[in-house]
C-alpha positions as CSV (number, residue, x, y, z in Angstrom):
1,X,57.8,150.9,99.8
2,X,60.3,149.7,96.8
3,X,63.8,151.0,96.7
4,X,62.6,153.6,93.5
5,X,60.8,155.5,95.9
6,X,62.7,155.8,98.9
7,X,65.7,157.1,96.4
8,X,62.9,159.3,94.9
9,X,62.7,161.2,98.4
10,X,65.6,161.2,98.9
11,X,67.4,163.2,95.6
12,X,69.5,164.8,95.4
13,X,72.0,163.9,98.3
14,X,74.5,166.9,99.6
15,X,77.4,167.9,100.6
16,X,76.9,168.3,104.7
17,X,74.2,165.8,103.8
18,X,74.2,162.1,106.4
19,X,74.3,160.1,102.8
20,X,71.0,157.1,103.5
21,X,73.1,153.1,102.7
22,X,73.1,152.3,98.8
23,X,73.4,149.0,97.9
24,X,75.2,147.8,94.5
25,X,76.6,144.6,92.8
26,X,80.7,144.5,92.6
27,X,83.4,142.7,90.3
28,X,86.3,143.0,92.3
29,X,89.6,142.8,90.3
30,X,91.8,141.6,93.0
31,X,89.9,138.2,93.4
32,X,87.6,138.4,89.8
33,X,84.8,137.1,92.7
34,X,81.6,139.1,92.5
35,X,80.0,140.6,95.5
36,X,78.2,143.4,97.0
37,X,79.0,146.4,98.8
38,X,76.8,148.6,101.4
39,X,77.0,151.9,103.0
40,X,76.0,150.2,105.5
41,X,78.6,147.6,106.1
42,X,81.0,150.7,105.3
43,X,80.1,152.6,108.2
44,X,79.9,149.5,109.9
45,X,83.7,148.7,109.5
46,X,85.1,152.8,110.0
47,X,85.6,153.5,106.2
48,X,85.1,156.5,104.3
49,X,83.5,155.6,101.3
50,X,85.1,156.8,97.8
51,X,82.4,156.7,95.1
52,X,84.1,157.7,91.7
53,X,81.5,157.3,88.9
54,X,82.9,156.4,85.0
55,X,81.0,156.8,81.9
56,X,80.7,153.2,81.0
57,X,83.5,150.2,80.7
58,X,85.1,149.4,76.9
59,X,85.2,153.3,76.8
60,X,88.0,156.0,75.7
61,X,88.8,158.4,78.5
62,X,87.9,156.1,81.1
63,X,90.0,153.7,81.5
64,X,92.3,156.6,81.9
65,X,91.0,157.6,84.9
66,X,90.7,154.0,86.9
67,X,94.7,153.1,85.8
68,X,95.0,157.2,87.8
69,X,93.0,156.3,90.3
70,X,94.6,152.2,90.2
71,X,98.0,154.5,91.1
72,X,96.2,156.4,93.9
73,X,94.8,153.7,96.0
74,X,97.4,152.3,97.7
75,X,98.0,155.8,99.0
76,X,93.8,156.3,99.6
77,X,93.8,152.5,101.5
78,X,96.6,154.1,103.6
79,X,94.0,156.6,104.7
80,X,91.3,154.6,105.8
81,X,89.0,154.7,102.6
82,X,87.7,152.5,100.7
83,X,87.8,152.7,96.4
84,X,84.8,152.2,94.8
85,X,84.5,153.0,91.1
86,X,80.7,153.0,90.3
87,X,79.2,152.9,86.0
88,X,75.3,151.7,84.8
89,X,77.2,148.5,83.2
90,X,76.8,145.4,84.8
91,X,79.3,143.2,87.3
92,X,79.8,140.8,84.0
93,X,81.2,143.9,82.3
94,X,83.6,145.6,84.3
95,X,85.4,142.0,84.2
96,X,85.2,141.6,80.5
97,X,87.1,145.1,80.6
98,X,89.4,144.5,83.1
99,X,90.0,141.5,80.7
100,X,90.6,143.3,78.1
101,X,92.0,146.8,78.2
102,X,95.7,146.9,79.5
103,X,95.5,149.8,81.2
104,X,93.2,148.0,83.5
105,X,96.0,145.5,84.0
106,X,96.4,147.9,87.4
107,X,92.9,148.3,89.0
108,X,92.5,146.4,91.9
109,X,89.7,148.2,93.8
110,X,86.0,147.2,93.9
111,X,84.0,148.2,90.4
112,X,79.9,148.4,91.1
113,X,76.8,147.8,89.0
114,X,75.0,150.4,89.0
115,X,72.8,148.8,86.8
116,X,69.0,150.7,87.8
117,X,70.9,153.9,87.9
118,X,69.9,154.6,91.1
119,X,72.7,155.8,92.9
120,X,74.1,157.5,90.4
121,X,70.8,159.2,90.2
122,X,71.2,159.2,94.6
123,X,74.0,161.2,93.8
124,X,73.3,163.5,91.4
125,X,75.1,162.3,88.2
126,X,72.4,159.9,86.2
127,X,72.5,160.8,82.9
128,X,68.4,160.3,81.7
129,X,69.8,161.1,78.2
130,X,72.1,159.0,78.1
131,X,71.5,156.1,81.2
132,X,75.1,156.7,81.5
133,X,76.7,158.4,84.4
134,X,78.5,161.2,84.8
135,X,82.6,161.4,85.7
136,X,81.5,162.1,89.7
137,X,83.9,161.8,93.0
138,X,82.6,162.0,96.1
139,X,83.7,161.2,99.6
140,X,81.5,159.8,102.0
141,X,82.6,160.3,105.6
142,X,82.8,157.4,108.1
143,X,79.6,158.0,110.0
144,X,77.9,158.5,106.5
145,X,77.8,162.3,106.1
146,X,79.5,163.9,102.4
147,X,82.0,165.7,102.5
148,X,83.2,165.9,98.6
149,X,81.3,166.4,96.1
150,X,83.3,166.9,92.1
151,X,81.2,166.7,88.8
152,X,83.1,165.9,85.3
153,X,80.8,166.2,82.2
154,X,81.6,163.1,79.7
155,X,85.0,164.5,77.9
156,X,87.1,166.0,80.6
157,X,89.0,163.6,82.8
158,X,90.0,163.8,86.7
159,X,93.3,163.9,87.9
160,X,93.2,161.8,90.8
161,X,96.6,163.2,92.7
162,X,94.0,165.6,94.1
163,X,91.6,163.2,95.4
164,X,94.3,161.8,97.8
165,X,94.7,166.0,98.6
166,X,90.7,166.2,99.4
167,X,90.3,163.2,101.3
168,X,94.1,163.8,103.0
169,X,92.7,167.2,103.7
170,X,89.4,165.5,105.2
171,X,91.5,163.2,107.8
172,X,93.1,166.1,108.9
173,X,89.7,167.8,109.8
174,X,88.2,165.2,111.8
175,X,90.6,164.4,113.5
176,X,91.1,168.2,114.3
177,X,87.2,169.9,114.0
178,X,88.5,173.2,115.8
179,X,90.7,173.6,112.1
180,X,90.1,174.7,108.7
181,X,93.1,173.4,105.2
182,X,93.6,176.3,103.7
183,X,94.0,176.4,99.2
184,X,96.6,173.4,98.8
185,X,97.1,172.7,101.6
186,X,99.5,169.7,102.2
187,X,100.3,167.6,105.5
188,X,102.4,169.4,107.0
189,X,102.1,172.5,106.4
190,X,100.1,175.1,108.4
191,X,96.0,174.9,108.7
192,X,93.6,177.5,110.4
193,X,92.3,177.6,113.9
194,X,88.4,178.2,112.9
195,X,86.9,177.6,116.3
196,X,83.8,180.1,117.7
197,X,86.2,181.9,119.9
198,X,88.9,183.0,117.2
199,X,86.9,183.8,113.6
200,X,86.0,187.1,115.2
201,X,90.2,187.9,114.9
202,X,90.6,185.7,111.8
203,X,88.7,188.4,110.4
204,X,91.2,190.6,107.8
205,X,93.9,188.3,109.2
206,X,93.9,185.6,107.4
207,X,97.5,185.8,105.8
208,X,98.7,186.1,109.5
209,X,97.5,183.3,111.0
210,X,99.1,181.4,107.4
211,X,101.9,182.6,108.1
212,X,102.9,184.4,111.5
């Protein structure tokens, strides 16, 4: 069975579902080397995986996003995440872009080459009309479950500070499975206790639960 057939049978992966293994060639800006990344290896290492799809190298909004992501990379790494920027460009294009675009100076995280569009298709961000990926951000748990997904069209860049907050909330919930994080939750703030035993008591009483 070909890789194409495997991916076709699995499409599309949704939030709450297990993500099938994938493999991509990579360029590592931190070392200047080419390599390879697989979800299986990241799961074996106990890593959260963050995939940040963007349309193309040598474009206009994309380097501003990746520079913003670079500013948050250390925080995301501390949370146990492996950050991977992904486009349908080649690893050679990634290298050339990092060498040419000053906004890419601080990018040290992995850049992956989804040249066939298979991984972009797996996450539902591949645009058949252009052969590019939409601006999709996906968080995969260490167990391989998709826990967060957001997608923007080509013309709207993302705020990577929100990605940090989403990661902080997911790490908290993973460590505290009986809790849920309300809107704008950040570490140190009160979370909701949502065990099966107390859920009826929360109905219509969320304000009291958060402010009691």
